[in-house]
N, C-alpha and C positions, 0 to 999 in steps of 0.2 A: 319590263326591263329587269335585268339581273340585279340581285341584291348587292353584288360587289363588281368592281371593274374587272372586265375579262378581256384578254387579248383577242379572243375570238369575236367579240362583239364591239369592242372599242376601236374605232377607226379614226385616223387623223387625216385632215384635208386642209388645203389652203383656205384661209379665211377670205371671203369675197364680200363685196359691198352688200350683196343680198343677204348675208348672214348678220349684218350689223343690228337689225331689229331684235333678233333672238339674243345676240351678244349683250345688247343693252338691257334686256329684261334681267339677265343674270347680273350684270354690272350694277344695276340699280338695286337689286336685292342684296348684293354682297357688300356694298360700301356706302358709308354715309357721305363720302366725297368722291363720287364715281367719275370715271372718264366720260367725256361726251361722245356722242355719235360721230361728231367731227374729228375727234382725236383718233378714233378707230379708222374712219375713212381716210384720213390723212396718212396714217401709218400704212394702210394697204396701198394707197396710191404712191407712197414714197418707196415702196419695195422692201419694207421691213419684213422680217420672217414672221408671218402671222398664221397661226393654225387654230382650227377648232377640233375638238374631240367629240365624236358622236357614239352613242351606245344604242344599238338597234334603231338608228336614225335620229334619235333625240340629241340635241346639242347639250352636252353636260359640262363643258368647260372650254377654255381657250388660253392661248398665250401669244405674246408678241415679244419679239427679240430683235435687237439690232446687233449686227455683227460688224465689229470694227477691228481691222487688221487681224489680231489673233485672239481677241476677247469678245465673247458674246455678252451683251447686256440684256438681261431679262427685264423687260419693262413692265409687263403685266402678266400674271398667271392667276386664273380664277376658275373655281368650280362652283356650279350652281349650289347655293347654300342648302337647298332642299335635299341635296345628294351628298352632303358631307359625311365622312366616316365610312365611305364605301370603297375607298382606294383610288378614286379618280385623281386626287391631287398628286399622289405618288406616281400614277401612270402618266400624268401630264409632265411631271418633273423628269421622269425617265425618258420621255420623248424629247424634252428640251435637251437633255444631255446627248442623246443619240444624234439629234440634228446638229448640235454644236460640234460634236466629234466628226460628223460627216463633212463639215465645212472647215476642218483642221483648226478649230479654235483651241487655245491652250487653257482657257478658263471661262467660267461663267460668273458674271457679276450681277448683283441685285441689291435693291434697297427694300427694307421691310419696316413697318411701324413697330416700335417696341410694344405697343398695345395689342398687336396681332399675335397673341401667344400661340394660337393653332399653327399659323404659318411658320413662326420661329421654330417651333418644335419639329415640324416636318423638315425644314431646311437643315437644322442641326443634326437630326437623325440621319439625313441623307448624306451628310458630310460637308456641308457648307460651313465655312469658318468666318467669324466676325473679324472684320479688318478695319473698321472705322465707324464714324458717325457723321452724318450730314445734319448739321444743326438747323432746326426749324424748317425742315424739308417739306413736310406735308401740312395741308390745311387741317385745322382741328376745330372743335366746337368753340363758340363764343369768340370768333374772330382771332383765335390763337393759332399757333403752329406746333407741330409735333416733330421731333427728331426722326431721322431714319437710321436704322442700323444697316451698314454696308456689309455685305457678305460675299465671299468668293468660294467657288468650287473649282479646284484644279483638275483638269482632264488628263 
């Protein structure tokens, strides 16, 4: 596998239920409070915009997006933690933008944990703007909740 994400080898395809086991391996490695396999399968069955990214055949990341009227809501975007720092996150984000534009969306909305400094830095560098906070949005350790920073990228 290449050391950095490459347009020649990074391919995107529709997420299918058969991909969920591989997606779950990444999800479980990436998050202390991961989505369940049922969340992914329900999203696929509901017709959400679900994509996986593969580099030389290996699943390296994925995203799920809900398109509502003229705004895309990025629900989950994740890169295999073992592959951080190779450009896959940016490649996924660029593909999110391209898909939203292709569906005539005016903007992309997402939530991110304040504690997820890596993701925040990527979103801000890409041009996402903080527009609000969702109080106690995410589960957190010790039966507590963490706020979400709401961000928007205008297309």
